[in-house]
C-alpha positions in Angstrom: 0.0 0.0 0.0 2.8 2.3 0.8 4.6 1.3 -2.3 1.7 2.1 -4.5 1.5 5.6 -3.2 5.2 6.2 -3.9 4.7 5.0 -7.5 1.7 7.2 -8.0 3.4 10.3 -6.6 6.4 9.7 -8.9 4.2 9.4 -11.9 2.4 12.6 -11.1 5.7 14.4 -10.8 7.3 12.9 -14.0 4.4 13.3 -16.5 4.3 17.2 -16.4 8.0 17.4 -16.9 7.9 15.1 -19.9 5.0 17.0 -21.5 6.8 20.3 -21.1 10.0 18.9 -22.6 8.1 17.6 -25.7 6.1 20.8 -26.5 7.8 23.5 -28.6 7.2 27.0 -27.3 7.4 30.0 -29.6 9.6 32.8 -28.5 7.6 35.8 -27.3 8.4 39.2 -28.9 8.7 41.8 -26.3 7.4 45.2 -27.3 6.2 48.3 -25.6 3.5 49.0 -28.3 -0.1 48.0 -27.8 -1.4 45.1 -29.8 -3.6 47.3 -32.1 -0.6 49.5 -32.9 1.5 46.5 -33.9 -1.3 45.3 -36.3 -1.4 48.7 -38.0 2.3 48.8 -38.5 2.4 45.3 -40.0 -0.4 46.0 -42.5 1.3 49.3 -43.6 4.6 47.4 -44.2 2.8 44.9 -46.4 1.2 47.7 -48.5 4.6 49.4 -48.9 6.1 46.1 -50.1 3.2 45.7 -52.7 3.9 49.3 -54.0 7.6 48.5 -54.3 6.8 45.4 -56.4 5.4 47.6 -59.2 7.8 48.4 -62.1 9.1 52.0 -62.0 8.0 54.2 -64.9 11.0 56.0 -66.4 10.3 59.5 -67.6 12.0 60.7 -70.7 14.3 63.6 -70.0 13.4 66.9 -71.5 16.7 66.9 -73.5 15.9 63.6 -75.1 12.5 64.9 -76.1 14.1 67.9 -77.7 16.6 65.7 -79.5 13.8 63.6 -81.0 12.0 66.7 -82.2 15.2 67.9 -83.8 15.6 64.6 -85.7 12.3 65.1 -87.5 12.7 64.4 -91.3 13.5 67.4 -93.4 11.2 68.4 -96.2 12.8 67.5 -99.6 13.0 70.3 -102.1 10.3 70.3 -104.7 10.8 70.2 -108.5 10.4 74.0 -108.6 13.5 74.3 -106.3 15.8 72.7 -108.9 18.1 74.8 -111.0 16.7 75.0 -114.6 17.8 77.3 -117.4 17.4 78.0 -121.1 20.5 79.0 -123.0 22.0 79.9 -126.4 25.6 79.8 -127.4 26.4 83.2 -129.0 29.6 81.9 -130.5 27.7 79.3 -132.6 25.0 81.8 -133.5 27.7 84.1 -134.9 28.7 81.5 -137.5 25.0 80.8 -138.4 24.7 77.6 -136.4 21.5 78.2 -134.4 21.2 76.4 -131.0 19.1 76.0 -128.0 20.2 74.5 -124.7 18.2 73.3 -121.7 19.9 72.6 -118.4 18.3 70.9 -115.3 19.6 69.9 -111.9 19.7 66.2 -111.3 21.7 66.1 -108.0 22.5 68.6 -105.2 25.8 69.4 -107.1 25.1 68.1 -110.6 23.2 69.3 -113.7 22.4 67.8 -117.1 23.0 70.1 -120.0 21.3 69.2 -123.3 22.2 71.5 -126.3 20.8 71.0 -129.8 22.4 72.7 -132.8 21.3 73.0 -136.4 22.1 74.9 -139.6 20.0 74.1 -142.7 21.2 76.6 -145.3 24.4 77.7 -146.9 25.9 80.9 -145.7 28.3 81.1 -148.7 28.7 79.1 -151.9 32.3 78.1 -151.1 32.2 78.1 -147.3 29.1 76.7 -145.6 28.1 74.1 -143.0 24.8 72.3 -142.8 24.5 70.2 -139.6 22.2 68.8 -137.0 24.1 68.0 -133.7 23.5 66.9 -130.1 26.0 67.3 -127.3 24.6 66.4 -123.9 26.8 67.0 -120.9 26.8 66.0 -117.2 28.2 68.8 -115.0 29.7 68.9 -111.5 29.6 72.3 -109.8 32.5 73.2 -107.5 30.8 75.9 -105.5 28.2 75.6 -102.8 25.4 76.8 -105.2 24.4 74.8 -108.2 24.5 76.9 -111.5 27.0 79.4 -110.2 30.8 79.5 -110.4 33.2 76.9 -111.7 32.2 73.4 -113.1 33.7 70.4 -114.8 31.7 68.5 -117.4 31.7 65.1 -119.2 30.0 65.3 -122.6 29.2 63.1 -125.6 28.4 64.3 -129.1 26.7 63.1 -132.3 26.4 65.1 -135.5 25.3 64.8 -139.2 27.1 67.3 -141.4 27.7 68.6 -144.9 30.7 71.0 -145.0 31.8 73.1 -148.0 35.4 74.4 -147.7 37.2 75.8 -150.7 37.4 73.2 -153.5 36.1 70.2 -151.5 32.8 69.2 -149.9 32.7 66.8 -146.9 29.5 64.9 -146.1 28.8 62.1 -143.7 27.9 58.7 -145.1 24.7 58.4 -143.1 26.5 57.3 -140.0 26.9 60.4 -137.6 30.1 61.7 -136.2 30.3 60.3 -132.6 32.7 61.0 -129.6 33.1 62.3 -126.1 35.2 64.7 -124.1 35.8 66.7 -120.9 35.1 70.4 -120.4 35.6 73.2 -118.0 33.5 76.2 -117.6 32.5 79.2 -115.4 29.0 80.6 -114.9 28.8 84.3 -114.1 25.4 85.6 -112.8 24.4 89.0 -114.2 21.0 89.4 -112.4 18.4 87.5 -110.7 17.6 85.4 -113.8 20.3 86.3 -116.3 23.9 85.0 -116.6 26.8 84.4 -118.9 28.6 81.1 -119.3 32.1 80.4 -120.7 33.1 76.9 -121.7 35.9 75.0 -123.4 36.2 71.3 -124.0 38.7 68.7 -125.4 38.0 65.2 -126.5 37.7 62.6 -129.3 35.5 62.1 -132.4 35.2 59.4 -135.0 33.7 60.1 -138.4 33.2 58.4 -141.7 32.6 60.8 -144.7 32.7 61.1 -148.4 34.5 63.9 -150.2 33.2 65.6 -153.4 34.3 68.4 -155.7 32.8 71.6 -154.4 30.7 72.4 -157.4 27.1 71.9 -158.2 26.5 68.1 -158.5 30.2 67.6 -158.0 31.6 64.1 -158.4 32.7 62.0 -155.4 36.4 61.8 -154.8 36.7 59.2 -152.1 35.5 57.9 -148.7 37.5 58.5 -145.6 37.5 57.5 -141.9 39.1 59.8 -139.4 39.8 59.7 -135.6 40.0 63.2 -134.3 41.6 64.4 -131.0 41.3 68.1 -130.1 38.8 70.8 -129.1 35.3 69.5 -129.1 33.5 72.3 -127.4 33.7 76.1 -127.1 31.1 78.6 -126.1 30.1 82.0 -124.8 26.5 81.4 -123.7 23.7 83.6 -122.6 21.7 82.0 -119.8 18.2 82.6 -118.5 17.5 80.9 -115.2 13.9 80.1 -114.2 
């Protein structure tokens, strides 16, 4: 009887100790704030974290906006802004070879010059030239303004001719004279629309022609082929710019 009491007392003492050892107790956070204040702080912290999770919106600096505006595409010049002119070579007019020339801008510093020359009558019985000729030229202007100042040109030429000179007449065989050359010139403005142009060119020409006695219905002498090197262009030209 006494032994049973001792065992019972030992069990009562041991069981609470074992239970306390097996249970995990959470550490208690000590704070001087009231419970309701702690709850408010915790919710505010969560809201701040949610706001920070949103991606930041980068604003474009004012300098970049101005730079974008400055890079706006420039308006291209219209056709009316191109250099265009009508011309006549006074040097050719003086020897009864009429001519008309049209020049148009095809590049910021380049123009295409298209002269047409013709003479369909005899100025003299012994000395005369009948011809129809073309001599287009591509020009590169050296100055900042197209159609003003110095230029260099690359030209080609084609011509049909009947030339009387002293006792001989020279006439193409139906195949035109052909060739090419280089030229240099200077355009001098006289007013808002008018100007003067001075040009000289050197180059090559190939021609096949018949020779005749320079009399009415003169007999044919022979047929010749000639390769010519020398002056191919010369002019003092009056210019009207649109």
